C-alpha positions as CSV (number, residue, x, y, z in Angstrom):
1,M,31.5,103.1,89.9
2,H,34.3,104.7,90.3
3,R,38.3,103.1,91.4
4,L,39.0,105.1,94.6
5,T,41.5,104.7,97.1
6,G,39.8,104.7,101.1
7,G,41.4,108.8,101.0
8,E,39.3,109.7,98.2
9,A,36.4,107.6,99.5
10,I,36.3,109.9,102.6
11,V,36.6,113.2,100.3
12,R,34.2,112.3,97.8
13,Q,31.5,111.4,100.5
14,L,32.1,114.5,102.5
15,E,31.8,116.8,99.5
16,R,28.4,114.6,98.7
17,E,27.0,115.8,102.3
18,G,27.7,119.9,101.8
19,V,30.8,119.4,103.7
20,D,32.8,122.5,102.9
21,V,35.7,122.6,105.9
22,V,37.5,120.1,108.1
23,F,39.7,120.5,110.5
24,G,42.8,118.6,112.0
25,I,46.5,118.0,111.4
26,A,47.8,116.0,108.9
27,G,50.0,112.5,110.2
28,V,51.6,109.6,108.9
29,H,48.7,108.0,109.3
30,T,46.1,109.9,107.4
31,L,48.3,111.0,104.4
32,D,46.2,109.2,101.8
33,I,43.1,111.7,103.1
34,Y,44.7,114.7,103.0
35,D,46.0,113.9,99.6
36,A,42.7,113.7,98.1
37,L,41.7,117.1,99.8
38,I,44.1,118.8,97.7
39,D,41.7,117.9,94.6
40,S,38.9,119.1,96.5
41,E,37.4,122.3,96.7
42,I,36.8,121.3,100.8
43,E,38.5,124.2,103.2
44,Q,41.2,122.7,105.1
45,I,42.1,124.3,108.2
46,T,45.7,122.9,109.7
47,T,45.5,123.5,113.9
48,R,48.3,123.1,115.8
49,H,47.0,120.6,118.2
50,E,44.4,118.3,117.8
51,Q,42.8,119.9,120.4
52,G,42.6,123.0,118.6
53,A,40.9,121.0,115.9
54,G,38.1,119.4,118.0
55,F,37.1,123.2,119.4
56,M,37.4,125.3,116.0
57,A,35.4,122.0,114.6
58,D,32.6,122.4,117.8
59,G,33.0,126.6,117.4
60,Y,31.8,125.8,113.7
61,A,28.8,123.3,114.3
62,R,27.3,125.2,117.7
63,T,27.1,128.5,115.5
64,T,26.1,127.1,111.8
65,G,24.1,124.1,112.6
66,R,26.1,122.0,110.7
67,V,28.3,119.2,111.1
68,G,31.7,119.8,112.4
69,V,34.4,117.5,111.0
70,T,37.6,116.6,112.3
71,L,40.5,114.6,110.3
72,L,42.9,112.5,113.3
73,I,45.6,110.6,113.3
74,T,45.7,107.1,115.9
75,G,46.4,107.4,119.4
76,P,47.6,110.3,120.4
77,G,45.8,112.2,117.9
78,L,42.5,111.0,119.1
79,T,43.5,110.9,122.7
80,N,45.3,114.7,122.4
81,A,41.4,115.4,120.9
82,A,39.4,113.3,124.0
83,T,38.5,116.8,125.7
84,P,36.7,118.8,122.8
85,I,35.1,115.5,122.2
86,G,34.1,115.3,125.3
87,Q,33.1,118.9,125.6
88,A,31.0,118.5,122.8
89,Y,29.4,115.0,123.9
90,S,28.4,117.3,127.2
91,D,26.7,120.3,125.0
92,S,25.2,118.3,122.1
93,S,27.1,119.3,119.1
94,P,27.0,117.6,116.0
95,M,30.7,116.7,115.6
96,L,32.0,114.3,113.1
97,I,35.3,112.6,114.0
98,I,37.1,110.6,111.3
99,S,40.4,108.8,112.3
100,S,42.8,106.1,111.3
101,E,43.4,103.0,112.8
102,N,46.9,100.9,112.4
103,E,46.8,98.6,109.7
104,T,43.7,95.9,109.7
105,N,45.8,92.6,110.8
106,E,48.0,94.7,113.2
107,A,45.5,96.9,115.5
108,S,45.5,96.4,119.1
109,R,47.9,94.0,119.3
110,G,50.3,94.7,121.4
111,K,53.2,94.5,119.0
112,G,54.3,98.3,119.6
113,Y,53.6,99.7,116.5
114,L,53.5,103.4,115.9
115,H,50.7,105.7,117.2
116,E,48.7,102.1,118.2
117,V,46.4,101.8,121.0
118,K,45.0,99.1,123.6
119,D,41.5,99.2,121.8
120,Q,41.3,102.8,119.9
121,Q,37.6,102.1,119.1
122,G,36.8,101.0,123.0
123,M,38.3,104.0,124.1
124,M,36.3,106.3,121.6
125,E,32.8,104.4,122.7
126,N,33.2,106.3,126.3
127,L,33.4,109.9,124.2
128,V,31.1,109.6,121.4
129,A,27.5,108.4,120.6
130,Y,29.0,105.7,118.4
131,S,32.1,104.8,117.3
132,E,32.4,102.3,114.3
133,R,35.3,100.1,112.4
134,V,34.9,100.3,109.0
135,E,36.1,96.8,107.7
136,R,36.2,97.8,103.3
137,V,37.3,100.6,101.2
138,S,33.7,100.3,99.4
139,D,32.0,100.3,103.4
140,I,33.1,104.5,103.7
141,P,30.5,106.1,101.9
142,R,27.7,104.6,103.9
143,A,29.8,104.7,107.0
144,I,30.1,108.4,106.7
145,A,26.4,109.1,105.2
146,D,24.8,107.2,108.2
147,A,26.9,109.3,110.7
148,F,25.4,112.6,109.1
149,D,21.9,111.1,109.1
150,Y,22.4,110.1,113.1
151,L,23.2,113.6,113.5
152,E,20.7,115.1,112.0
153,T,18.2,112.9,113.1
154,N,19.3,112.0,116.9
155,R,20.9,114.3,119.6
156,P,23.6,115.7,117.7
157,R,26.2,113.9,119.9
158,P,29.9,113.6,118.3
159,V,30.0,110.4,116.2
160,H,33.7,108.5,115.1
161,I,34.6,106.4,112.5
162,Q,37.8,104.7,112.2
163,I,39.3,103.4,109.0
164,A,42.8,101.5,108.9
165,T,45.9,102.5,106.6
166,D,45.7,99.8,104.7
167,L,42.6,100.6,103.5
168,L,42.8,104.7,103.2
169,E,45.6,103.6,100.9
170,R,44.0,101.1,99.2
171,T,42.3,100.9,95.8
172,E,38.8,99.9,94.9
173,P,35.6,99.9,93.1
174,V,33.8,102.9,95.4
175,E,30.2,103.7,94.7
176,P,28.7,107.2,96.6
177,F,26.1,107.1,98.3
178,D,23.2,109.5,98.2
179,R,20.8,109.1,101.0
180,P,17.5,110.5,100.9
181,E,16.4,113.8,103.0
182,P,16.4,112.3,106.8
183,S,12.8,110.6,107.9
184,L,12.1,112.0,111.5
185,P,9.8,109.9,113.0
186,P,6.1,111.5,114.1
187,I,5.3,113.0,117.2
188,D,2.7,111.5,119.4
189,D,-0.5,113.5,118.4
190,D,-2.2,112.2,121.8
191,R,0.6,113.2,124.0
192,L,0.2,116.7,121.9
193,D,-3.1,116.8,123.0
194,R,-2.9,116.1,126.3
195,A,0.1,118.4,126.7
196,V,-2.3,121.3,125.5
197,D,-5.3,119.7,128.0
198,M,-2.4,120.6,130.4
199,L,-1.3,123.8,129.6
200,A,-5.5,124.8,129.2
201,D,-5.8,124.3,133.1
202,A,-2.7,125.8,134.1
203,E,-2.2,129.1,135.7
204,Q,1.1,129.4,136.9
205,P,3.2,128.3,133.8
206,L,7.0,128.0,132.7
207,L,7.9,127.1,129.7
208,L,11.8,126.5,129.9
209,L,13.9,126.3,126.9
210,G,17.6,124.6,126.7
211,G,20.1,124.7,123.9
212,G,18.2,121.7,121.8
213,A,15.5,124.3,121.3
214,S,17.2,126.7,119.1
215,G,16.7,125.2,115.9
216,A,12.4,126.1,116.8
217,T,13.4,129.9,117.7
218,E,10.8,131.4,115.7
219,E,7.7,128.8,116.7
220,I,9.0,129.1,120.2
221,R,9.1,132.7,119.8
222,Q,5.3,133.1,118.4
223,F,3.9,130.6,121.1
224,V,5.1,133.3,123.7
225,D,3.4,136.0,122.1
226,R,0.3,133.7,121.4
227,T,0.2,132.8,124.8
228,G,2.1,134.9,127.4
229,I,3.4,132.2,128.8
230,P,6.6,133.7,131.0
231,V,10.2,131.7,129.9
232,A,12.8,131.3,130.8
233,S,16.5,129.6,129.8
234,T,19.1,127.5,130.1
235,V,22.4,129.0,129.2
236,A,22.3,127.1,126.0
237,G,19.2,128.4,125.4
238,K,19.9,132.3,125.8
239,G,18.5,134.2,122.8
240,I,15.9,131.8,121.8
241,V,13.7,134.5,123.6
242,P,15.4,138.0,123.2
243,A,16.2,139.0,126.8
244,D,14.6,141.9,126.8
245,H,10.8,140.5,125.7
246,E,8.8,141.1,128.3
247,R,7.7,137.8,129.3
248,N,11.6,136.8,129.2
249,L,13.7,135.8,132.9
250,G,16.6,134.9,130.8
251,A,19.2,132.1,131.8
252,T,18.5,133.4,135.4
253,L,17.3,129.9,137.3
254,R,20.4,129.8,139.7
255,D,19.1,133.3,141.1
256,P,17.3,132.4,144.3
257,D,14.3,134.8,143.4
258,V,14.4,133.1,140.0
259,S,14.4,129.7,141.8
260,E,11.5,130.6,144.0
261,Y,9.5,131.7,141.4
262,A,10.2,128.3,139.0
263,S,9.4,126.3,142.1
264,D,5.8,127.9,142.4
265,R,4.8,127.6,139.1
266,D,2.0,124.4,138.7
267,L,3.3,123.9,135.5
268,V,6.5,123.7,133.1
269,L,7.1,122.8,129.5
270,A,10.5,122.1,129.4
271,V,12.0,122.3,125.4
272,G,15.3,120.8,124.3
273,T,16.9,120.3,127.8
274,Q,17.9,117.8,129.8
275,L,17.2,119.5,132.9
276,S,21.0,119.1,134.2
277,P,21.6,120.6,137.5
278,M,24.2,122.9,136.2
279,D,21.1,124.8,135.5
280,T,18.1,123.9,137.8
281,R,19.9,122.4,141.1
282,G,17.8,123.7,144.2
283,I,14.4,124.1,141.9
284,D,11.1,121.6,143.1
285,F,9.5,121.9,139.6
286,T,5.9,121.0,139.8
287,E,4.4,117.3,139.4
288,N,2.7,118.6,136.0
289,L,6.2,118.6,134.0
290,I,5.5,118.0,130.3
291,H,9.1,117.3,129.1
292,V,9.9,117.9,124.9
293,D,13.1,116.9,124.0
294,I,14.2,114.1,121.0
295,D,16.1,112.1,123.1
296,Y,14.0,110.2,125.5
297,R,16.5,109.3,127.6
298,N,15.9,112.4,129.2
299,F,12.6,111.7,130.7
300,G,12.7,111.7,134.6
301,R,16.3,111.5,134.7
302,T,16.7,114.5,136.9
303,Y,13.0,115.6,137.5
304,P,9.8,113.5,137.2
305,T,7.9,113.3,134.3
306,E,4.4,113.9,134.2
307,L,4.2,114.0,130.3
308,G,7.7,113.1,128.2
309,I,7.2,114.2,124.0
310,V,10.2,112.5,121.7
311,G,10.7,114.7,119.3
312,D,12.6,117.5,117.4
313,A,11.8,120.6,118.9
314,E,10.9,122.9,115.6
315,R,8.1,119.8,114.7
316,A,6.8,119.4,118.2
317,M,6.6,123.7,118.8
318,D,4.5,123.8,115.7
319,E,2.3,121.2,116.6
320,L,1.7,123.1,119.8
321,L,1.5,126.4,118.5
322,D,-1.5,124.9,115.9
323,R,-3.2,123.6,119.2
324,V,-3.4,126.3,121.1
325,E,-4.1,129.0,118.8
326,E,-7.1,126.5,118.0
327,R,-8.1,126.6,121.5
328,D,-7.4,129.9,122.3
329,I,-5.1,129.4,125.3
330,S,-3.8,132.2,126.5
331,F,-2.1,133.7,130.2
332,G,-2.9,137.2,132.1
333,D,-1.1,140.6,132.1
334,E,-0.2,139.4,135.9
335,H,2.3,137.0,134.5
336,R,4.2,139.7,132.4
337,E,4.4,141.9,135.7
338,A,5.4,139.1,137.8
339,V,8.4,139.0,134.9
340,A,9.2,142.8,135.2
341,E,9.4,143.0,138.4
342,L,12.2,139.7,139.0
343,K,13.9,141.7,136.4
344,A,14.1,145.2,138.5
345,D,15.5,143.3,141.2
346,G,18.4,142.8,139.2
347,L,18.5,140.3,136.5
348,G,18.2,142.2,133.6
349,Y,21.3,144.2,131.8
350,P,24.3,144.4,134.2
351,T,24.3,148.2,135.6
352,D,26.7,148.1,139.0
353,E,29.2,150.1,138.0
354,D,31.7,149.3,141.0
355,D,31.7,145.8,139.4
356,Q,34.4,145.1,137.2
357,R,33.2,142.5,135.2
358,H,30.0,143.9,135.3
359,Q,32.2,146.8,133.4
360,I,33.4,144.7,131.2
361,L,30.1,142.9,130.2
362,A,28.2,146.4,129.2
363,A,30.8,147.6,127.5
364,L,30.9,144.3,125.7
365,R,27.6,144.6,124.8
366,D,27.3,148.1,123.8
367,A,30.0,147.5,121.7
368,L,28.5,144.6,119.9
369,D,26.0,143.3,116.7
370,S,22.7,142.3,118.0
371,D,23.9,138.4,116.5
372,A,27.0,138.6,117.7
373,V,28.5,135.4,118.7
374,V,30.1,135.6,122.2
375,V,32.3,132.4,123.1
376,N,32.8,132.1,126.8
377,D,35.6,130.4,128.8
378,M,35.4,128.5,132.3
379,T,36.3,131.8,134.1
380,K,35.1,134.2,137.0
381,L,34.0,137.0,134.1
382,C,31.9,134.2,132.2
383,Y,30.2,132.8,134.8
384,E,28.6,136.1,135.5
385,A,27.4,136.9,131.7
386,S,26.4,133.2,131.6
387,G,22.9,135.3,133.9
388,T,23.5,138.5,132.8
389,F,25.4,139.4,129.6
390,P,21.7,139.6,127.0
391,A,21.6,137.6,124.1
392,D,19.0,138.0,121.5
393,E,19.8,135.8,119.3
394,P,19.9,132.0,119.7
395,D,23.5,129.9,119.2
396,T,25.2,133.5,119.7
397,F,26.2,132.6,123.8
398,L,28.8,129.6,123.7
399,F,29.7,128.6,126.9
400,P,31.3,124.8,127.9
401,R,29.1,124.1,130.5
402,G,27.8,120.6,131.2
403,Y,32.0,119.3,130.8
404,G,33.7,122.4,131.7
405,T,36.8,122.2,130.4
406,L,39.3,125.7,130.1
407,G,41.0,126.5,126.9
408,F,37.8,125.9,124.8
409,S,36.7,129.5,123.6
410,P,40.3,130.9,121.8
411,P,39.6,127.6,119.3
412,A,36.3,127.6,119.4
413,A,35.5,131.1,118.6
414,F,38.1,130.9,115.6
415,G,36.0,128.0,114.6
416,A,33.2,130.2,115.1
417,G,35.2,132.9,112.7
418,V,35.2,130.0,110.1
419,G,31.8,129.4,109.8
420,N,30.5,132.9,110.0
421,P,32.6,134.9,108.3
422,D,30.6,138.2,108.0
423,R,29.4,138.3,111.5
424,Q,31.3,139.6,115.1
425,V,32.8,136.9,116.8
426,V,34.3,137.4,120.3
427,G,36.2,135.0,122.1
428,L,36.6,135.7,126.3
429,V,39.0,133.5,128.4
430,G,41.1,134.0,131.5
431,D,44.8,134.1,131.6
432,G,45.1,130.7,132.9
433,G,42.8,129.0,130.1
434,F,44.5,131.4,127.7
435,L,47.5,129.0,127.9
436,F,45.6,125.6,127.5
437,T,45.2,126.3,123.7
438,V,46.7,129.6,123.1
439,Q,48.5,128.1,120.1
440,A,45.5,128.2,118.2
441,L,46.1,131.5,117.5
442,S,48.8,130.5,114.9
443,T,46.3,129.0,113.1
444,A,43.9,131.7,113.3
445,V,46.6,133.9,111.7
446,K,47.6,131.8,108.7
447,Y,43.5,131.4,107.8
448,D,43.0,135.1,108.6
449,I,40.3,135.0,110.9
450,G,39.7,138.3,112.4
451,V,38.4,137.2,115.5
452,P,39.4,139.1,118.9
453,I,40.3,137.2,121.4
454,V,39.7,139.0,125.2
455,V,41.5,137.8,128.0
456,I,40.8,139.1,131.6
457,N,44.1,138.7,134.0
458,D,44.1,138.3,137.1
459,E,47.5,136.3,137.0
460,C,45.8,133.4,138.9
461,Y,43.2,130.6,138.7
462,G,40.8,133.1,140.2
463,V,38.4,130.8,140.6
464,L,39.8,127.5,142.8
465,E,41.6,130.3,144.5
466,D,38.2,131.8,145.8
467,N,37.0,128.3,147.0
468,Q,40.3,127.5,149.1
469,V,39.4,130.6,150.8
470,R,36.1,130.4,151.6
471,D,36.8,126.8,152.3
472,Y,39.9,126.3,154.3
473,D,40.4,128.7,156.6
474,G,41.8,131.0,153.7
475,R,45.1,128.5,153.0
476,T,45.6,128.4,149.2
477,I,47.7,126.3,147.0
478,G,48.5,125.7,143.3
479,T,46.6,129.0,142.0
480,R,49.1,131.8,141.7
481,I,50.5,131.3,138.0
482,E,53.5,133.2,136.3
483,N,52.1,134.8,132.9
484,P,54.0,135.8,129.7
485,E,53.6,139.7,128.5
486,F,50.5,138.5,126.6
487,V,50.2,141.7,124.4
488,E,53.9,140.7,123.1
489,M,53.3,137.3,123.4
490,A,50.2,137.9,120.4
491,R,52.8,139.9,118.2
492,T,55.2,137.0,118.3
493,F,52.4,135.1,116.5
494,G,51.8,137.4,114.1
495,A,48.3,138.4,116.0
496,A,47.8,142.2,117.2
497,G,47.7,142.9,121.2
498,E,46.4,145.4,122.8
499,R,46.4,146.0,126.5
500,L,43.1,147.6,128.0
501,D,43.1,149.4,131.9
502,V,40.1,148.3,133.3
503,D,39.0,151.2,134.4
504,E,38.5,153.1,131.1
505,V,36.8,149.6,129.6
506,D,33.6,151.3,128.9
507,T,35.3,153.4,125.6
508,A,38.4,151.2,125.2
509,L,36.7,147.7,124.8
510,P,34.5,149.3,122.1
511,D,37.4,150.8,120.4
512,A,39.6,147.9,120.5
513,L,37.0,146.0,119.0
514,A,36.1,148.0,116.5
515,A,39.7,148.2,115.2
516,A,39.9,144.1,115.6
517,F,37.2,143.4,113.6
518,E,39.0,145.6,110.9
519,R,41.6,143.2,110.6
520,D,42.4,140.4,109.3
521,R,43.9,138.2,111.6
522,P,43.4,137.6,115.5
523,T,43.3,140.2,118.3
524,V,44.5,139.8,121.9
525,I,43.0,142.2,124.2
526,E,44.1,142.0,127.6
527,I,42.5,144.0,130.3
528,P,44.6,143.2,133.5
529,V,41.6,142.8,136.9
530,D,41.6,142.2,140.7
531,F,38.8,140.9,140.7
């Protein structure tokens, strides 16, 4: 038992949970936490906007599998981070948000205290898996431990803990909490047996993988090789099975031919996916749908589920692999040939030399290691990449798929760089999205984060203009934008900057990226385009 302030109790418990880095901005309400960090080995990364802190924690979490931690002040700190929190919730990214709150007896009373929010916890309840208000200093360790336990044993959506300012500065006897190893409930053997029976009876099966299956990569690859089952993925599931695998269609479910192929399957085994319409719209899945997911609420939500199996993907696929091996279940070469035929029609590596998007993506893929992390934004190039950019490892193709926010890529890429200092990380962003979070460059310069950001510049909110042209007889409004000189702006931040001619991108981009990866600071690579 030690006498600790609330701020010290937070830091001690984060250390106990193995946290190595936190993202945030010190505020007058959180100085007791930051004072405790001075004596800690936890790295503290100061961002230039709370939105950047949230996105950095998200990028860190998605690429490391560890919890991304943000420290935020009462009121505007939380509201500034609402967008990245919403994105992390949508994409099931494990984040812990620790925030202050006005004094215990004054919170939410409408007196006009600094940073006061009418109902801060109620606001956060609408953004996170759950929000907890800590009432005593001695309860802080257990609240943080419970949050980590939740994030490790449930669908990993953000968790929020708020602590009043008077508790953060108060000193009380505190016992750090040692939680037991996470305990996952057993998976129903009868349902696993029934799933294998259904597989044995299937003639035209399909394995469909989502981001929740990335922890089962080894088991899934063995399952595909053992059974010969054809496989497709959502965008979040790219790389679980290598792009060039002879049974893998990749994240191409929105392609009409693949959509028709998926609709013709007589059994679908979906693992670690909520089957979002963003990935599966237009597909008429068979009624023989086996759905494996840690969140039972996904069963039947979008498509009728014949058999739902609640459980962690790694354990479930390990059990299914044992059973298909015992039963000697396999599917014939006609499935490999069908996949090869679909790929031959243009689903694989982008090769259209007349398309600037494909030129850029081909040059990017050639320039990167197989395990490089590509962090996407909401822009035309990334929409194309979501289907055609090859990924060979899980959690290497990040995309703000569900919530769909602009500005995700630069700070998320820097967060991924913090968590993966020995891997190549690159961000892709449009000129519109870049200015949403451009101040993250300052953070990357300060902490020597050598991550290049490729800015695709068409001086337009291009997707919106295309939609207006298509749907409103060519009439457009609010889509043309005035940009700064990106290369010069990058240099004023202390970053490197380079502008490339899109017609020379096949050689210029690999050279620019190679130089960027040698630097201990970020690089902005601008590519003006007209697509």
